[in-house]
C-alpha positions as CSV (number, residue, x, y, z in Angstrom):
1,M,-13.8,27.3,-23.6
2,N,-15.2,24.1,-25.1
3,V,-17.6,21.9,-23.2
4,S,-14.7,19.3,-22.3
5,Q,-12.4,22.1,-21.0
6,L,-15.4,23.6,-19.0
7,L,-16.2,20.2,-17.1
8,S,-12.6,19.4,-16.5
9,D,-12.2,22.9,-14.8
10,A,-15.3,22.3,-12.6
11,T,-14.3,18.6,-11.9
12,Q,-11.2,20.3,-10.2
13,R,-12.9,22.9,-8.3
14,I,-16.0,20.5,-7.3
15,A,-13.1,18.0,-6.1
16,A,-10.9,20.5,-3.9
17,A,-13.7,22.4,-2.4
18,I,-16.2,19.5,-1.3
19,D,-13.4,17.0,-1.0
20,L,-14.7,14.7,-3.3
21,P,-13.0,11.8,-5.4
22,L,-12.5,12.9,-8.9
23,R,-15.0,10.5,-10.2
24,E,-17.7,11.9,-8.0
25,A,-16.6,15.1,-9.1
26,R,-16.7,14.7,-12.8
27,L,-20.1,12.9,-12.3
28,E,-21.4,16.1,-10.5
29,A,-20.1,18.5,-13.2
30,R,-21.9,16.5,-15.8
31,V,-25.1,16.5,-13.8
32,L,-24.8,20.2,-13.2
33,A,-24.3,20.8,-17.0
34,S,-27.0,18.6,-17.9
35,H,-29.4,20.4,-15.7
36,A,-28.4,23.7,-16.5
37,W,-28.5,23.3,-20.6
38,Q,-31.5,20.6,-20.4
39,V,-29.4,18.2,-22.2
40,D,-28.5,14.3,-21.4
41,A,-25.3,12.8,-20.7
42,A,-24.7,11.4,-24.4
43,W,-25.2,15.0,-25.4
44,L,-22.1,16.1,-23.5
45,I,-20.2,13.3,-24.8
46,A,-21.1,14.2,-28.5
47,H,-20.5,17.8,-28.0
48,D,-17.3,17.9,-25.9
49,T,-15.5,20.0,-28.2
50,D,-18.1,22.5,-29.0
51,S,-17.5,26.3,-27.6
52,V,-19.8,27.0,-24.8
53,L,-22.0,29.9,-25.6
54,A,-21.6,32.6,-22.9
55,V,-25.5,32.3,-21.9
56,H,-24.7,28.7,-21.4
57,A,-21.4,29.2,-19.3
58,A,-23.2,31.7,-17.0
59,Q,-26.1,29.4,-16.1
60,F,-23.5,26.8,-15.6
61,Q,-21.5,29.0,-13.4
62,T,-24.4,29.9,-11.2
63,L,-25.4,26.2,-10.4
64,L,-21.5,25.7,-9.9
65,S,-20.9,28.3,-7.4
66,R,-23.8,27.1,-5.4
67,R,-22.1,23.6,-5.3
68,L,-18.7,25.2,-4.4
69,Q,-20.4,26.6,-1.3
70,G,-21.9,23.2,-0.1
71,T,-25.5,23.4,-1.4
72,P,-26.4,19.8,-1.9
73,I,-26.4,19.0,-5.5
74,A,-29.9,17.2,-5.2
75,Y,-31.3,20.6,-4.1
76,L,-29.3,22.3,-7.0
77,V,-31.2,20.0,-9.9
78,G,-34.4,19.4,-7.9
79,L,-34.4,15.5,-8.0
80,R,-33.0,12.8,-6.2
81,E,-33.3,8.7,-7.3
82,F,-35.0,6.6,-4.7
83,F,-35.7,2.9,-4.8
84,G,-35.4,3.5,-8.7
85,R,-37.4,6.4,-9.2
86,S,-37.0,9.8,-9.5
87,F,-38.6,12.5,-6.5
88,E,-38.4,15.8,-6.4
89,V,-36.7,17.6,-3.6
90,S,-36.2,21.1,-2.0
91,A,-34.6,22.5,1.3
92,D,-38.3,21.9,2.7
93,V,-37.4,18.1,3.0
94,L,-34.6,15.8,3.5
95,I,-32.8,14.3,0.7
96,P,-33.6,10.6,0.1
97,R,-31.0,8.5,1.0
98,P,-30.0,4.7,-0.2
99,D,-29.8,3.9,3.5
100,T,-33.5,4.3,3.7
101,E,-34.1,2.0,1.0
102,L,-33.6,-0.9,3.7
103,L,-36.7,0.5,5.6
104,V,-38.8,0.1,2.2
105,E,-37.4,-3.6,1.8
106,R,-38.2,-4.4,5.3
107,A,-41.8,-3.2,5.0
108,L,-42.4,-4.9,1.9
109,A,-41.3,-7.8,3.2
110,T,-44.0,-7.9,5.8
111,L,-47.0,-6.6,3.5
112,P,-48.8,-9.6,2.1
113,P,-49.1,-8.7,-1.8
114,D,-52.8,-10.0,-2.1
115,Q,-54.7,-8.2,1.0
116,P,-55.5,-4.6,1.7
117,V,-53.7,-3.2,4.6
118,E,-53.5,0.3,6.4
119,V,-50.0,1.6,6.1
120,L,-49.2,4.9,7.9
121,D,-45.7,6.8,6.9
122,M,-44.8,9.2,10.0
123,G,-42.8,12.1,9.1
124,T,-43.1,11.6,5.0
125,G,-41.0,14.7,3.9
126,S,-40.3,14.4,0.3
127,G,-42.9,11.1,0.2
128,C,-40.3,8.5,-1.1
129,I,-41.0,6.1,1.6
130,A,-45.2,6.2,1.4
131,I,-45.0,6.5,-2.4
132,T,-42.7,3.7,-2.8
133,L,-44.7,1.5,-0.9
134,A,-48.0,2.5,-2.2
135,L,-46.6,1.9,-5.9
136,E,-44.6,-1.5,-4.9
137,C,-48.0,-2.7,-2.8
138,P,-50.9,-1.6,-4.8
139,R,-53.2,-3.4,-2.4
140,A,-51.8,-0.9,0.5
141,R,-53.8,2.1,1.6
142,V,-50.9,4.5,2.5
143,T,-51.3,7.5,4.5
144,A,-48.4,10.3,4.9
145,V,-48.2,12.6,7.8
146,D,-45.6,15.5,8.2
147,C,-45.9,18.5,10.3
148,S,-44.7,20.8,7.6
149,P,-47.3,21.8,5.2
150,A,-44.3,22.6,2.7
151,A,-43.1,18.9,2.9
152,L,-46.5,17.7,2.3
153,T,-47.0,19.9,-0.9
154,M,-43.8,18.2,-2.0
155,A,-44.8,14.7,-1.2
156,Q,-48.2,15.4,-3.2
157,R,-46.5,16.5,-6.2
158,N,-44.2,13.6,-6.2
159,A,-47.4,11.2,-5.7
160,V,-49.2,13.2,-8.8
161,R,-46.0,12.7,-11.0
162,L,-45.3,9.1,-9.9
163,S,-49.2,8.4,-10.1
164,A,-49.3,7.1,-6.3
165,P,-52.5,7.1,-4.2
166,I,-51.8,8.6,-1.0
167,E,-54.0,10.3,1.8
168,Y,-52.3,13.1,3.3
169,V,-52.3,14.5,6.8
170,V,-50.7,17.6,8.4
171,S,-50.0,16.7,12.1
172,N,-47.6,16.6,14.6
173,W,-46.9,13.1,14.5
174,F,-50.1,11.3,16.0
175,A,-51.8,14.5,17.1
176,A,-54.2,14.9,14.3
177,L,-55.0,11.0,13.7
178,G,-57.8,10.3,16.6
179,V,-58.2,6.9,17.0
180,L,-57.0,5.6,13.2
181,R,-55.2,2.1,13.4
182,F,-52.9,0.6,11.1
183,D,-51.5,-2.8,9.9
184,L,-47.9,-1.1,9.4
185,I,-46.3,2.0,10.7
186,V,-43.2,3.2,9.4
187,S,-41.0,6.0,9.9
188,N,-37.3,7.6,9.3
189,P,-37.5,10.2,12.1
190,P,-35.0,13.1,13.5
191,Y,-32.6,10.7,15.4
192,I,-29.5,12.8,15.7
193,A,-28.3,14.4,18.8
194,N,-28.7,18.0,18.8
195,Q,-25.1,18.8,19.5
196,D,-23.6,16.3,16.8
197,P,-20.7,17.7,15.0
198,H,-22.1,16.0,11.6
199,L,-25.1,18.7,11.6
200,A,-22.2,21.2,10.5
201,R,-20.8,19.1,7.9
202,G,-21.6,18.2,4.2
203,D,-25.0,18.2,2.9
204,V,-26.8,18.1,6.4
205,R,-25.9,21.8,6.8
206,F,-28.8,22.9,4.4
207,E,-31.4,20.5,5.1
208,P,-34.2,21.0,7.7
209,L,-32.9,20.8,11.0
210,T,-36.2,19.7,12.5
211,A,-36.1,16.8,10.0
212,L,-32.4,15.6,11.6
213,A,-32.1,16.5,15.1
214,S,-34.0,15.2,18.2
215,G,-32.6,15.9,21.6
216,P,-29.4,15.5,23.7
217,D,-29.3,11.8,22.6
218,G,-31.1,11.9,19.1
219,L,-33.9,9.5,20.7
220,D,-36.6,12.0,21.5
221,D,-38.8,11.2,18.6
222,L,-38.0,7.6,18.7
223,R,-39.1,7.6,22.2
224,H,-42.7,9.5,21.4
225,L,-43.3,7.4,18.3
226,I,-42.7,4.0,20.0
227,H,-44.8,5.1,22.9
228,A,-47.3,6.4,21.2
229,A,-47.4,3.8,18.2
230,R,-49.2,1.3,20.5
231,D,-52.5,3.4,20.4
232,H,-52.6,3.6,16.4
233,L,-51.4,-0.4,15.9
234,K,-54.0,-3.0,15.3
235,P,-53.3,-6.1,17.3
236,G,-50.2,-7.8,15.8
237,A,-49.4,-5.0,13.3
238,G,-45.9,-3.9,12.7
239,L,-43.6,-1.1,13.7
240,L,-40.5,0.0,11.5
241,L,-38.2,2.5,11.9
242,E,-34.9,4.0,10.9
243,H,-32.1,5.0,13.2
244,G,-29.0,6.1,14.2
245,Y,-25.9,3.8,13.6
246,D,-25.0,3.3,17.3
247,Q,-28.8,3.5,18.4
248,S,-30.1,-0.3,17.9
249,D,-29.6,-1.2,21.2
250,A,-31.6,1.7,22.6
251,V,-34.3,1.3,20.1
252,L,-34.8,-2.2,20.6
253,D,-35.1,-1.4,24.4
254,L,-37.6,1.2,23.7
255,L,-39.6,-1.3,21.6
256,R,-39.9,-4.0,24.3
257,K,-40.6,-1.8,27.0
258,N,-43.4,-0.6,24.7
259,G,-45.3,-3.8,24.0
260,I,-43.6,-4.7,20.8
261,A,-43.1,-8.3,20.4
262,Q,-40.4,-10.2,18.1
263,A,-38.2,-6.9,17.9
264,Q,-35.0,-6.8,15.8
265,S,-32.7,-4.7,13.9
266,W,-31.5,-5.1,10.5
267,A,-28.3,-4.2,8.9
268,D,-27.9,-2.1,5.8
269,L,-25.4,-2.9,2.9
270,S,-22.4,-1.4,4.8
271,G,-23.2,-3.6,8.0
272,T,-24.7,-1.1,10.0
273,L,-27.8,-1.7,11.9
274,R,-30.3,1.0,10.5
275,V,-33.6,-0.2,11.0
276,S,-35.5,-2.0,13.9
277,G,-39.0,-3.0,14.3
278,G,-41.1,-5.6,15.7
279,K,-45.2,-6.2,16.0
280,L,-47.4,-5.2,18.7
281,S,-48.3,-8.1,21.3
282,E,-52.0,-9.1,20.5
């Protein structure tokens, strides 16, 4: 079997097993081959009629078998792009998603480019939010918090790879932060209801449940964050939160009840209200 035949067969199998359009399945097959053989896309095209060595076929089939069982491709190759940068990921952290780039965009819109500011990223996971903010806004001093030491280890690895100066704290939300206050707090917390059927589908089956689910209505962590943030925001400081597609009204209500002024929501590219926030009343 040559490279082209191997990839064609894998494309069909991925499309059938994962229920993907052929175009996406073809891309996944190429990504798996590139990772297995440590070659780039141009090599695959240039060598499409080459016979595949038995050892290379075995390497590819190992990855393909795991993908056919549903393991997210980001976990198989260990990387996912976010805001134009490549982040390492593992099963210890959520896979960065394009939806979360809106949270970063809104944060950057509020940060002054020429003034030092203190920024806090709660539940940092892979570190994609904290690291992006630190690199896009060099005068920001960014602190990243997570309750998982394994997640913080991954975030630290990404920060070293991308040369981002980040401070890390192992903490259950604000518990270890004492009286520290910040100019901006951002978070992409768990916000899926415990019994939501989506937790049993697709990539999320393989992601850490503690980073996904949050109580009967998905709002437990958002309630805690919004209430506790008051003690860690400077007067007039901002709070920005990602949330579920149908949670904007509930989150806006929580923000207003907890002294967050100018509360509003922003839509992602699909038109879904995905991020809400405001400023602590002065």
